[in-house]
C-alpha positions as CSV (number, residue, x, y, z in Angstrom):
1,M,-6.1,-53.0,116.5
2,G,-2.3,-53.6,116.2
3,N,-3.0,-56.1,113.4
4,A,-5.0,-53.7,111.3
5,Q,-3.8,-53.9,107.7
6,T,-2.7,-50.8,105.8
7,Y,-4.3,-49.7,102.5
8,D,-1.2,-50.7,100.6
9,E,-1.5,-54.2,102.1
10,L,-5.2,-54.5,101.3
11,W,-4.7,-53.2,97.7
12,K,-1.9,-55.8,97.2
13,Q,-4.4,-58.5,98.1
14,V,-6.8,-57.1,95.5
15,E,-4.1,-57.2,92.9
16,N,-3.0,-60.7,93.8
17,A,-6.6,-61.9,93.4
18,R,-6.8,-60.1,90.0
19,K,-3.6,-61.8,88.8
20,K,-5.1,-65.2,89.8
21,D,-8.3,-64.3,88.0
22,L,-10.5,-64.7,91.1
23,P,-13.2,-62.1,90.6
24,Q,-15.2,-62.9,93.7
25,S,-12.0,-62.7,95.8
26,V,-11.3,-59.3,94.1
27,I,-14.7,-58.0,95.3
28,K,-14.2,-59.4,98.8
29,N,-10.8,-57.8,99.2
30,V,-12.0,-54.5,97.7
31,Q,-14.9,-54.5,100.1
32,A,-12.4,-54.7,102.9
33,V,-10.7,-51.5,101.6
34,Y,-14.1,-49.9,101.3
35,D,-15.1,-50.8,104.9
36,K,-11.9,-49.5,106.3
37,A,-12.1,-46.3,104.3
38,Q,-15.7,-45.7,105.3
39,S,-15.0,-46.2,109.0
40,E,-12.0,-43.7,108.7
41,K,-14.0,-41.3,106.5
42,N,-11.3,-41.5,103.8
43,F,-13.1,-40.3,100.7
44,S,-10.3,-41.1,98.2
45,Q,-9.8,-44.7,99.3
46,M,-13.5,-45.3,99.7
47,T,-14.3,-44.0,96.2
48,K,-11.4,-45.9,94.6
49,A,-12.7,-49.0,96.3
50,F,-16.3,-48.4,95.1
51,V,-15.1,-47.9,91.5
52,A,-13.1,-51.1,91.7
53,M,-16.1,-53.0,93.1
54,M,-18.5,-51.5,90.5
55,S,-16.1,-52.6,87.7
56,S,-15.6,-56.1,89.1
57,R,-19.3,-56.7,89.6
58,Y,-20.1,-55.5,86.1
59,N,-17.5,-57.9,84.6
60,I,-19.3,-60.7,86.4
61,S,-22.9,-59.5,85.7
62,P,-23.6,-56.5,83.6
63,D,-27.0,-56.2,85.3
64,S,-25.2,-55.1,88.4
65,F,-24.7,-51.7,86.8
66,K,-28.3,-50.5,87.7
67,V,-27.8,-51.3,91.3
68,D,-24.3,-49.8,91.6
69,V,-25.1,-46.6,89.6
70,T,-28.2,-46.1,91.8
71,R,-25.9,-46.3,94.8
72,L,-23.6,-43.9,93.2
73,E,-26.4,-41.5,92.6
74,T,-27.3,-41.7,96.3
75,M,-23.7,-41.0,97.2
76,I,-23.8,-37.8,95.1
77,S,-27.1,-36.7,96.6
78,E,-25.7,-37.1,100.1
79,C,-22.4,-35.5,99.3
80,R,-21.8,-32.1,101.0
81,N,-18.3,-31.3,99.8
82,S,-18.4,-29.6,96.3
83,V,-15.1,-31.1,95.2
84,D,-16.0,-34.6,96.4
85,C,-19.2,-34.2,94.5
86,A,-17.3,-33.2,91.3
87,V,-15.3,-36.3,91.6
88,L,-18.4,-38.5,92.0
89,H,-20.1,-36.8,89.1
90,A,-17.0,-37.5,86.9
91,I,-17.1,-41.1,87.9
92,A,-20.8,-41.4,87.3
93,G,-20.5,-39.7,83.9
94,D,-17.7,-42.1,82.9
95,A,-19.7,-45.1,84.1
96,Y,-22.8,-44.1,82.1
97,A,-20.7,-43.3,79.0
98,R,-19.0,-46.7,79.1
99,V,-22.2,-48.6,79.5
100,S,-24.0,-46.6,76.8
101,N,-21.3,-47.7,74.3
102,V,-22.3,-51.3,75.0
103,S,-25.7,-51.4,73.3
104,L,-25.9,-55.2,73.0
105,G,-29.0,-56.4,74.8
106,R,-30.3,-52.9,75.6
107,D,-33.1,-51.1,73.9
108,A,-32.4,-47.8,72.2
109,E,-34.3,-45.8,74.8
110,T,-32.1,-47.1,77.6
111,V,-28.9,-46.4,75.6
112,E,-30.1,-42.9,74.9
113,H,-30.9,-42.4,78.6
114,Y,-27.4,-43.5,79.6
115,K,-25.9,-41.1,77.1
116,T,-28.0,-38.3,78.5
117,M,-27.0,-39.1,82.1
118,A,-23.3,-39.3,81.1
119,E,-23.5,-35.8,79.6
120,K,-25.4,-34.5,82.7
121,H,-22.9,-35.8,85.2
122,L,-19.8,-34.8,83.3
123,S,-21.2,-31.3,83.0
124,E,-21.9,-31.2,86.7
125,A,-18.4,-32.3,87.4
126,L,-17.2,-28.9,86.2
127,A,-19.9,-26.8,87.8
128,N,-17.7,-25.3,90.5
129,R,-14.6,-24.4,88.7
130,Q,-13.1,-21.9,91.1
131,E,-13.5,-24.3,94.0
132,L,-11.9,-27.1,92.0
133,M,-9.0,-24.7,91.2
134,N,-8.5,-24.0,94.9
135,V,-8.2,-27.7,96.0
136,K,-5.0,-29.6,95.4
137,T,-4.8,-33.1,94.0
138,D,-2.8,-34.4,97.0
139,Y,-6.0,-34.8,99.0
140,Y,-7.4,-37.1,96.4
141,E,-4.4,-39.5,96.2
142,P,-4.4,-42.5,95.5
143,L,-7.8,-42.1,93.7
144,L,-6.0,-40.2,91.0
145,D,-2.4,-39.7,89.9
146,K,-0.7,-36.4,89.1
147,G,0.1,-35.9,85.4
148,D,3.4,-34.5,84.2
149,D,1.9,-31.1,83.6
150,S,0.1,-31.0,87.0
151,R,2.6,-28.6,88.5
152,F,1.9,-26.0,85.8
153,F,-1.7,-26.0,87.2
154,S,-0.5,-25.7,90.8
155,N,-1.5,-29.3,91.2
156,D,-5.2,-28.3,91.2
157,M,-8.3,-30.5,90.8
158,L,-9.7,-28.3,88.0
159,S,-7.2,-29.3,85.4
160,V,-7.6,-33.0,86.3
161,I,-11.4,-33.0,86.2
162,A,-11.4,-30.9,83.0
163,A,-9.0,-33.3,81.2
164,F,-11.1,-36.3,82.4
165,V,-14.4,-34.8,81.2
166,V,-13.0,-33.9,77.8
167,D,-11.6,-37.4,77.4
168,K,-14.5,-39.4,78.7
169,S,-17.3,-37.3,77.1
170,G,-15.9,-37.4,73.6
171,M,-16.6,-33.7,73.7
172,E,-17.0,-32.1,70.2
173,F,-14.4,-29.6,69.2
174,K,-16.6,-26.6,69.4
175,K,-17.5,-27.3,73.0
176,Q,-13.8,-27.9,73.7
177,I,-13.0,-24.5,72.4
178,E,-15.6,-22.9,74.7
179,L,-14.4,-24.9,77.7
180,Y,-10.7,-24.2,77.1
181,T,-11.4,-20.5,76.4
182,E,-13.2,-20.2,79.7
183,L,-10.5,-22.0,81.6
184,A,-7.7,-19.9,80.0
185,K,-9.5,-16.8,81.2
186,L,-10.0,-18.3,84.7
187,Y,-6.3,-19.2,85.0
188,G,-5.3,-15.8,83.7
189,D,-7.5,-14.1,86.3
190,N,-5.8,-16.2,88.9
191,K,-2.3,-15.1,87.7
192,N,-1.3,-18.6,86.5
193,R,0.3,-17.8,83.2
194,N,1.6,-21.4,82.6
195,A,-1.9,-22.8,82.9
196,Q,-3.4,-20.0,80.9
197,L,-1.0,-20.6,78.1
198,L,-1.6,-24.4,78.0
199,M,-5.4,-23.8,77.8
200,S,-4.9,-21.2,75.1
201,L,-2.8,-23.8,73.2
202,N,-5.7,-26.3,73.6
203,V,-8.0,-23.8,72.1
204,L,-5.9,-23.5,69.0
205,S,-5.5,-27.2,68.7
206,A,-9.2,-27.7,68.8
207,R,-9.8,-25.0,66.2
208,R,-7.4,-26.8,63.9
209,M,-9.6,-29.9,64.1
210,L,-12.8,-28.2,63.0
211,N,-14.3,-28.6,59.5
212,V,-12.7,-26.3,57.0
213,G,-15.9,-24.4,56.4
214,D,-16.4,-23.6,60.1
215,A,-15.9,-19.9,61.0
216,S,-13.6,-20.8,63.9
217,Y,-11.4,-23.1,61.7
218,I,-7.8,-22.1,61.3
219,N,-5.4,-23.5,58.6
220,E,-1.7,-24.2,59.3
221,E,-0.5,-20.8,58.3
222,Q,-3.0,-19.1,60.6
223,Y,-2.2,-21.7,63.4
224,A,1.5,-20.7,63.0
225,S,0.6,-17.0,63.3
226,H,-1.3,-17.6,66.5
227,L,1.5,-19.7,67.9
228,K,4.0,-16.8,67.2
229,R,1.7,-14.4,69.0
230,L,1.6,-16.7,72.0
231,I,5.4,-16.7,72.1
232,E,5.3,-12.9,72.1
233,D,2.8,-12.8,74.9
234,F,3.9,-15.7,77.0
235,G,7.7,-15.9,76.3
236,D,8.4,-15.8,80.0
237,A,6.3,-18.8,80.9
238,E,7.9,-22.2,81.3
239,T,5.1,-23.9,79.3
240,C,5.9,-21.7,76.3
241,A,8.4,-24.4,75.4
242,D,5.4,-26.4,74.2
243,V,4.5,-23.6,71.9
244,Y,8.0,-23.5,70.4
245,A,7.9,-27.3,69.9
246,E,4.5,-27.1,68.2
247,L,5.7,-24.3,65.9
248,L,8.8,-26.3,64.9
249,R,6.7,-29.2,63.7
250,L,4.8,-27.1,61.1
251,N,5.7,-27.5,57.4
252,S,4.6,-23.9,56.8
253,V,7.4,-22.6,58.9
254,S,10.6,-22.2,56.9
255,K,13.9,-23.8,57.8
256,P,15.7,-20.4,58.5
257,E,12.7,-19.4,60.7
258,K,12.8,-22.7,62.6
259,L,16.5,-22.3,63.3
260,S,15.9,-18.8,64.6
261,Y,13.2,-20.1,66.9
262,L,15.4,-22.9,68.0
263,R,18.2,-20.5,69.0
264,D,15.7,-18.4,70.9
265,A,14.2,-21.5,72.7
266,K,17.6,-22.8,73.7
267,E,18.4,-19.4,75.3
268,R,15.0,-19.2,77.1
269,F,14.7,-22.6,78.6
270,N,17.2,-24.4,80.8
271,D,15.2,-27.5,81.6
272,K,17.2,-30.6,80.5
273,K,14.3,-32.3,78.8
274,C,13.5,-29.1,76.8
275,L,17.1,-28.6,75.9
276,D,17.5,-32.2,74.8
277,F,14.5,-31.8,72.5
278,F,15.5,-28.5,71.0
279,S,19.1,-29.7,70.5
280,G,17.9,-32.9,68.9
281,F,15.5,-31.0,66.6
282,E,18.3,-28.6,65.6
283,K,20.6,-31.5,64.8
284,H,17.9,-33.1,62.7
285,L,17.2,-29.9,60.9
286,L,20.9,-29.3,60.1
287,A,21.7,-32.9,59.0
288,P,22.7,-33.1,55.4
289,R,20.2,-34.7,53.0
290,L,20.5,-36.2,49.6
291,S,18.2,-34.9,46.9
292,V,17.9,-36.0,43.3
293,Q,17.8,-33.2,40.8
294,K,15.9,-33.2,37.5
295,N,19.1,-33.9,35.5
296,G,19.8,-37.0,37.6
297,D,22.6,-35.5,39.7
298,I,22.6,-36.3,43.4
299,Q,23.4,-33.4,45.6
300,S,23.8,-32.9,49.3
301,C,21.6,-30.2,50.8
């Protein structure tokens, strides 16, 4: 027992085998991680190992996907923890989506089936949103890494799974708007104004991407108006710095107005990264520029 290897040591062996391009050794070493995690009931390590094995086996033989995804479906059916299930659904959805994009050698019916399964699992991953919000990402390390914005969501699993689902599903913008609107309300109901604001900003960004003729589409001027309203409503939130930054990038906002918002932002936010950004933007905005007039004269402006 004293010679039992740690997870870090086992994963190092996996990485060394990868660097040497020894796929069978990779699988053997990952299996060792999986066996250790299974005996210790360590869901995160076990799931990370399973994903690594699934990927390695697929690279050797694409036909292995059917066996592995069937095993994954069994893991989901036997799972009794709703957040663990959400993680497994997300992994299954991603796996189906990836394989559906490789249509070579597959009939159209199979490809369509994989796409349907991907959509089903990614949808199931977000079925229990309140429970996902209540569970912290710490429990699921090292299966996933915290993003820079994770702290604004109280390091919850909901924000991680939601971002994963949007990214992997290729979710159309209308559905993104529906999802982000629901999440903004949920975070607002739970008194997390930073997360509520970021989700509200996602809603506006998605609306900008719609076709011009769509009823929910907003042009740049309308986008700017919505951003200004968010500043009025969420000026006390730390994430409001993102709204200021977005507003400053818009051509429809005049230079004097941008300078006014810059001064306001520099007074509101004391984070060094934010201050560096706003100071740099102000310096850029105030830098003299040369312009050629119609009469050929060159003036500084």
